[in-house]
C-alpha positions in Angstrom: -17.7 149.2 -235.1 -17.5 151.6 -238.0 -21.0 152.4 -239.6 -19.9 154.2 -242.4 -17.6 151.5 -243.5 -20.2 148.8 -243.1 -22.6 151.6 -245.0 -20.1 151.9 -247.7 -19.7 148.2 -247.7 -23.6 147.4 -248.1 -23.8 149.9 -251.3 -20.8 148.4 -253.0 -22.7 144.8 -252.5 -25.5 146.3 -253.9 -23.9 147.5 -256.8 -22.4 144.5 -257.4 -25.7 142.6 -257.6 -26.8 145.8 -259.8 -29.9 146.6 -257.5 -31.3 150.0 -256.7 -31.9 150.9 -253.1 -35.7 150.7 -254.0 -35.1 147.2 -255.5 -33.3 145.9 -252.8 -36.1 147.6 -250.1 -38.8 145.6 -251.8 -36.5 142.3 -251.5 -36.0 143.1 -247.8 -39.4 144.5 -247.3 -38.2 147.7 -246.1 -38.4 151.3 -247.1 -35.9 152.7 -249.9 -35.3 155.5 -247.0 -34.3 152.7 -244.7 -31.4 151.2 -247.5 -30.5 154.7 -247.8 -30.1 155.3 -243.9 -27.8 152.2 -243.7 -25.7 152.9 -246.5 -25.3 156.4 -245.1 -24.4 155.0 -242.0 -26.9 157.0 -240.5 -28.9 154.3 -238.8 -28.3 150.3 -238.4 -30.9 147.4 -238.6 -32.4 144.8 -236.5 -30.5 141.9 -236.8 -33.1 139.6 -238.8 -33.0 142.2 -241.6 -29.3 142.3 -241.4 -29.6 138.7 -241.8 -31.9 138.8 -244.8 -29.4 141.7 -246.5 -26.5 139.3 -246.3 -28.6 136.7 -248.0 -29.9 139.1 -250.7 -26.0 140.6 -251.3 -24.8 136.9 -251.1 -22.3 138.6 -248.8 -20.8 137.7 -245.4 -21.5 139.1 -242.0 -18.3 139.2 -241.5 -17.4 141.3 -244.7 -20.2 143.8 -244.2 -18.8 143.9 -240.4 -15.4 144.3 -240.7 -14.6 144.1 -244.5 -13.0 140.5 -244.5 -14.0 138.6 -247.4 
């Protein structure tokens, strides 16, 4: 799995919703640093947070993980 591609798609989806990293972090109840780490591909996230991320950004898990719309 391409963690850098995942991070790029998370960032793209976040920006499409016109959210800052801080706003997304607050909605997910995580730190802004956590969002930055995900977007840079430095770290992953727990499954529960991944599901919440997809719901907030209104994208499918397939899109985030594999780039499939």
